[in-house]
C-alpha positions in Angstrom: 73.8 100.3 117.6 73.9 98.0 120.6 72.0 98.4 123.8 69.9 101.5 123.6 70.2 102.1 127.4 73.9 101.0 127.8 74.8 104.4 129.2 72.0 104.7 131.5 72.8 102.3 134.3 71.7 104.1 137.7 74.7 105.3 139.7 76.0 108.0 141.8 78.3 110.8 140.6 81.3 108.9 142.0 80.2 105.6 139.9 78.9 103.7 143.0 75.5 101.8 142.3 72.2 102.9 143.5 70.6 100.9 146.3 66.8 100.4 146.6 66.3 103.5 148.9 68.4 105.6 146.5 66.5 104.5 143.6 63.2 105.0 145.0 64.1 108.7 146.2 65.8 109.4 143.0 62.5 108.2 141.2 60.2 110.2 143.2 62.3 113.4 143.1 62.5 113.2 139.4 58.9 112.3 139.0 57.8 115.7 140.5 59.6 117.5 137.9 58.8 115.2 135.0 55.2 115.4 135.7 55.3 119.0 135.1 56.0 118.2 131.4 52.9 116.2 131.0 50.8 118.7 132.9 47.8 120.2 131.1 46.1 117.1 129.6 43.0 117.7 131.8 42.5 121.2 130.4 40.6 119.8 127.7 37.6 119.7 130.1 37.9 123.5 130.7 36.6 124.0 127.2 34.3 121.1 126.7 31.3 123.4 126.3 32.9 124.9 123.0 33.4 121.4 121.6 31.0 120.4 118.8 30.7 116.9 120.3 31.9 117.0 123.7 30.8 113.4 124.6 33.0 112.1 121.9 36.0 114.6 121.6 36.5 115.1 125.4 37.4 111.5 126.1 39.5 111.3 122.7 41.5 114.4 124.0 42.0 113.2 127.3 43.3 109.8 126.3 45.1 110.2 123.0 46.8 113.5 123.8 48.9 112.0 126.9 49.6 108.9 125.0 51.2 110.8 122.2 52.9 113.1 124.6 54.3 110.2 126.4 55.6 108.6 123.3 57.4 111.7 122.2 59.1 112.3 125.5 60.1 108.6 125.9 61.7 108.7 122.5 63.7 111.9 123.3 64.7 110.5 126.7 65.9 107.3 125.1 68.0 109.0 122.4 69.5 111.4 125.1 70.4 108.6 127.5 72.1 106.6 124.6 73.9 109.6 123.2 75.5 110.6 126.6 77.2 109.0 129.5 76.2 109.3 133.1 79.4 111.2 133.7 78.5 113.8 130.9 74.9 114.0 132.3 76.2 114.9 135.7 78.7 117.4 134.3 75.9 119.0 132.2 73.7 119.2 135.4 76.5 120.7 137.5 77.5 123.4 134.9 73.9 124.4 134.3 75.0 125.3 131.0 73.0 122.8 128.7 70.7 120.0 128.7 70.7 116.4 127.6 68.7 116.6 124.5 70.8 119.5 123.3 74.0 117.4 123.9 72.4 114.4 122.0 71.6 116.6 119.0 75.2 117.9 119.0 76.8 114.5 119.1 74.6 113.3 116.3 74.3 116.4 113.9 77.0 118.9 115.2 76.8 122.0 117.2 75.1 124.0 114.6 72.0 122.2 115.2 71.9 123.2 119.0 70.1 126.4 117.6 67.3 124.2 116.2 66.8 122.6 119.6 66.5 125.8 121.1 63.9 127.0 118.7 61.9 123.8 119.4 62.0 124.4 122.9 60.6 127.8 122.4 57.9 126.5 120.2 56.9 124.2 123.1 56.9 126.8 125.7 54.8 129.1 123.4 52.3 126.2 122.9 52.0 125.7 126.7 51.4 129.4 127.1 48.7 129.4 124.5 47.0 126.6 126.3 47.0 128.2 129.7 46.0 131.5 128.3 42.9 129.8 126.7 41.9 127.8 129.7 43.0 129.2 133.2 40.8 132.3 133.0 37.8 130.1 132.3 38.2 128.8 135.9 37.4 132.0 137.3 34.7 132.6 134.7 32.9 129.6 135.6 33.1 130.2 139.3 31.8 133.7 138.9 28.8 132.4 136.8 28.0 130.1 139.7 28.2 133.0 142.3 31.4 131.7 143.8 33.5 134.4 142.7 33.8 138.2 141.9 30.9 138.9 139.4 33.3 141.0 137.3 35.0 137.6 136.5 32.1 136.6 134.6 32.1 139.3 132.2 33.2 138.8 128.6 34.7 141.2 126.3 32.0 142.7 124.2 34.0 142.5 121.1 36.1 139.3 121.4 33.9 137.2 123.6 36.9 136.4 126.0 36.9 136.5 129.8 38.9 139.7 129.8 39.1 140.2 133.4 40.2 136.7 134.2 42.8 137.1 131.4 44.3 140.3 133.3 44.3 138.6 136.8 45.9 135.5 135.4 48.5 137.6 133.5 49.4 139.8 136.4 49.8 136.6 138.7 52.0 135.0 136.1 54.0 138.0 135.7 54.7 138.2 139.5 55.7 134.5 139.6 58.1 134.9 136.7 59.8 137.9 138.4 60.8 135.7 141.3 63.3 133.8 139.1 62.7 130.5 141.0 61.8 128.2 138.2 62.6 124.8 139.8 60.7 125.9 143.0 57.7 127.1 140.9 57.6 123.9 139.1 57.6 121.8 142.3 54.8 124.1 143.7 52.7 123.7 140.6 53.0 119.9 140.4 52.1 119.9 144.2 49.1 122.0 143.8 47.7 120.3 140.8 48.1 116.7 142.1 46.6 117.9 145.5 43.4 119.0 143.4 43.6 115.7 141.4 43.2 113.8 144.8 40.1 116.0 145.7 38.8 115.6 142.2 39.1 111.8 142.5 37.7 111.7 145.8 34.7 113.9 144.8 34.2 111.6 141.7 34.0 108.4 143.9 31.7 110.0 146.4 29.3 111.2 143.6 29.2 107.8 142.2 28.0 106.4 145.6 25.7 109.2 146.5 24.1 109.6 142.9 24.4 106.2 141.2 21.5 106.9 139.0 22.8 110.3 137.7 23.3 110.6 133.9 26.9 110.1 132.8 27.5 110.6 129.2 30.8 108.7 129.6 31.6 105.8 131.6 35.1 105.0 132.7 36.2 101.3 131.6 36.7 99.3 134.8 34.3 101.1 136.9 36.0 102.5 140.1 39.4 101.0 139.4 40.8 103.7 137.3 39.6 106.6 139.5 41.0 104.7 142.5 44.3 104.2 140.8 44.3 108.0 139.7 43.6 108.8 143.4 46.4 106.7 144.7 49.1 107.9 142.4 48.1 111.5 142.8 48.4 111.0 146.5 51.8 109.5 146.1 53.1 112.7 144.3 51.6 114.9 147.0 53.3 112.9 149.7 56.5 112.8 148.0 56.5 116.6 147.6 56.0 117.1 151.4 58.4 114.4 152.5 61.6 115.3 150.6 63.4 118.3 151.8 64.2 119.5 148.1 60.5 120.5 147.6 59.0 120.6 151.1 59.2 124.4 151.5 57.5 124.9 148.2 54.9 122.6 149.0 54.2 124.2 152.3 54.0 127.6 150.8 51.6 126.4 148.1 49.4 125.1 151.0 49.4 128.4 152.5 48.5 130.0 149.3 45.7 127.6 148.7 44.5 128.0 152.2 44.2 131.7 151.7 41.4 130.8 149.2 39.1 129.9 152.0 38.8 133.5 153.5 38.8 134.8 149.9 35.9 132.7 149.1 33.9 133.4 152.1 34.5 137.2 151.6 33.4 136.9 147.8 30.2 135.1 149.0 29.5 138.0 151.4 30.1 140.5 148.8 28.1 139.0 146.0 25.5 137.8 148.4 24.9 134.8 146.2 23.4 136.9 143.4 23.3 135.8 139.8 26.5 136.4 137.9 26.8 139.2 135.3 25.5 138.2 132.0 28.0 137.4 129.1 29.3 140.4 127.4 27.9 142.7 130.2 29.9 145.9 130.6 
């Protein structure tokens, strides 16, 4: 009852009000972590060749899935903000022993329901893991097929038809990252890298529209170049925010170094493969 956001007036931990600069900085810092929750919407394009009707189902997945996800997250955030006060939110964050959604459930249904929230969180994690397992190795697979990566990455498991080598490499890399235990830093690094490539993708899209205006385009974005430019601008804003704010700057710089290492790796791969055709699917 009452105002849904009565408990959510922005303020510092001591109760003093936010100024414009504080609000902007807080928004950008929070945005970096929040965007990780929405990450993955573009992965539908990685499996477009396996869709029965990619011209229809691809755009639907790219539009409807983020809208549904946004509605769910906004509903959870609204309930959490209404159920707890800012003082409680600061206390939960300082203690590091809980989360707002769990506190909201505890208030509404009792402490016994906290287990249910934890189970739902685990289900969400497993779902995300499944999406990455299905899509991430296919990047290396596609690169190898084009002669841009080690030919072994283009080999499929003869029994299951899966990019087995890519799965192994991605699994080993993920295990190494998990063992660092730096979850917040990893999230910031992932968001920075993802949005950096969003910027490059949008720029490439706009360049191709200008260089090849007559090329076949199965799907045309409404509004012409407005949406691509808007996407490029917002992605660039996230990249700049990650580099500017001290909380994430070190992780962003480290991610830049890792990405830069891909250049000599790419040149070495081209030299080793000598631009030969990739291995055939299922080749041992």
